[in-house]
C-alpha positions in Angstrom: 18.8 14.3 20.1 15.7 12.9 21.9 13.4 15.5 23.5 13.5 15.4 27.3 11.0 18.2 28.2 7.3 18.1 27.3 5.9 21.7 27.2 2.4 22.2 28.6 0.0 24.6 26.9 0.6 27.3 29.5 4.3 27.2 28.7 3.9 27.7 25.0 1.3 30.3 25.6 4.0 32.6 27.0 5.1 33.2 23.3 1.8 34.9 22.7 1.5 37.1 25.8 1.9 40.8 25.6 4.1 40.6 28.7 5.7 37.2 28.7 7.8 35.7 31.4 11.2 36.4 29.9 13.1 33.9 32.1 10.7 31.1 30.9 11.3 32.1 27.2 15.1 32.1 27.8 14.9 28.7 29.3 12.9 27.4 26.4 15.4 28.9 24.0 18.4 27.4 25.9 16.8 23.9 25.9 15.0 24.2 22.5 16.4 21.1 21.0 15.4 19.1 24.1 11.8 20.3 24.1 8.7 19.0 22.4 4.9 19.3 22.7 2.4 16.6 22.6 -0.5 16.2 20.2 -3.0 17.2 23.0 -1.2 20.5 23.5 -1.0 21.0 19.7 -4.8 20.4 19.5 -5.5 22.9 22.3 -3.3 25.5 20.5 -5.0 25.0 17.1 -8.4 25.0 18.7 -7.6 28.3 20.5 -6.4 29.8 17.3 -9.4 28.7 15.2 -12.0 30.2 17.7 -10.3 33.6 17.9 -12.0 36.5 16.1 -10.3 37.7 13.0 -7.9 40.6 13.6 -4.3 41.5 14.4 -4.1 39.3 17.5 -5.1 36.3 15.5 -2.4 37.1 12.9 0.2 37.2 15.7 -1.0 34.0 17.2 -1.0 32.3 13.7 2.7 33.3 13.4 3.4 31.8 16.8 1.6 28.6 16.1 3.6 28.3 12.9 6.8 28.8 14.9 5.8 26.2 17.4 5.0 23.6 14.7 8.3 24.2 12.9 10.4 24.3 16.1 9.2 21.5 18.3 8.5 17.8 17.7 4.9 16.9 18.3 4.8 13.7 20.3 1.7 11.6 19.5 -0.8 10.3 22.0 -0.4 6.7 21.1 -1.7 3.3 22.3 1.0 3.1 25.1 0.2 6.6 26.3 -3.6 5.9 26.2 -3.0 2.7 28.3 -1.1 4.8 30.9 -3.8 7.4 30.8 -6.5 4.9 31.5 -4.5 3.4 34.4 -3.8 6.8 35.9 -7.5 7.9 35.5 -8.6 4.8 37.3 -6.2 5.3 40.2 -7.2 9.0 40.5 -10.9 8.1 40.4 -10.4 5.4 43.1 -8.5 8.0 45.2 -11.3 10.6 44.7 -8.9 12.9 42.8 -10.4 13.8 39.4 -8.6 15.9 36.9 -9.5 17.2 33.4 -9.1 14.5 30.7 -6.6 16.5 28.6 -4.3 16.8 31.7 -4.4 13.0 31.9 -3.5 12.7 28.2 -0.6 15.2 28.5 0.7 13.5 31.7 0.4 10.0 30.1 2.3 11.2 27.0 5.1 12.5 29.2 5.3 9.3 31.2 5.1 7.0 28.0 8.0 8.9 26.5 10.1 9.2 29.7 9.9 13.0 29.6 9.6 15.7 32.2 6.4 17.8 31.9 7.1 21.5 32.1 4.1 23.4 33.5 3.2 26.3 35.7 0.0 24.6 36.7 1.5 22.2 39.2 -1.6 22.1 41.3 -3.7 20.8 38.3 -1.3 17.8 38.0 -1.1 17.1 41.8 -3.6 14.2 41.7 -1.6 12.7 38.8 1.7 13.2 40.6 0.3 11.2 43.6 -0.9 8.4 41.4 1.7 7.9 38.7 5.4 8.2 37.8 4.9 11.8 36.4 7.9 14.2 36.7 7.2 17.9 36.6 9.3 21.1 36.5 8.0 24.6 36.8 10.3 27.0 34.9 8.7 30.0 36.6 10.4 29.1 39.9 
């Protein structure tokens, strides 16, 4: 089955919180086979792990990162996504609506693969929503 939902970094970070949002975790579990992450989210996760100080918390996060890698497809940021990214960035710049580059990459990967981006940071993606075909759901609502 093809993934439909692209999980943003703030979604998968729920796995590592001391008090996670249980309804979000349940929704991820219910739709697990329909969920994926993109290579940009994977990079952010690995980077976050590698810069953590050694200790019990890093051991827990390592286990979570291993679970994510084994459970979810990692969708590449390919030439089609990069073309979409460039087009959206140009539209947003023209509209005076900048956003972080990695948000453009994540959004472009979702658009290129006809996926719905799952995020709790809807305001971060607002400029992209206004200037692209991006579809977003917030599973905290």
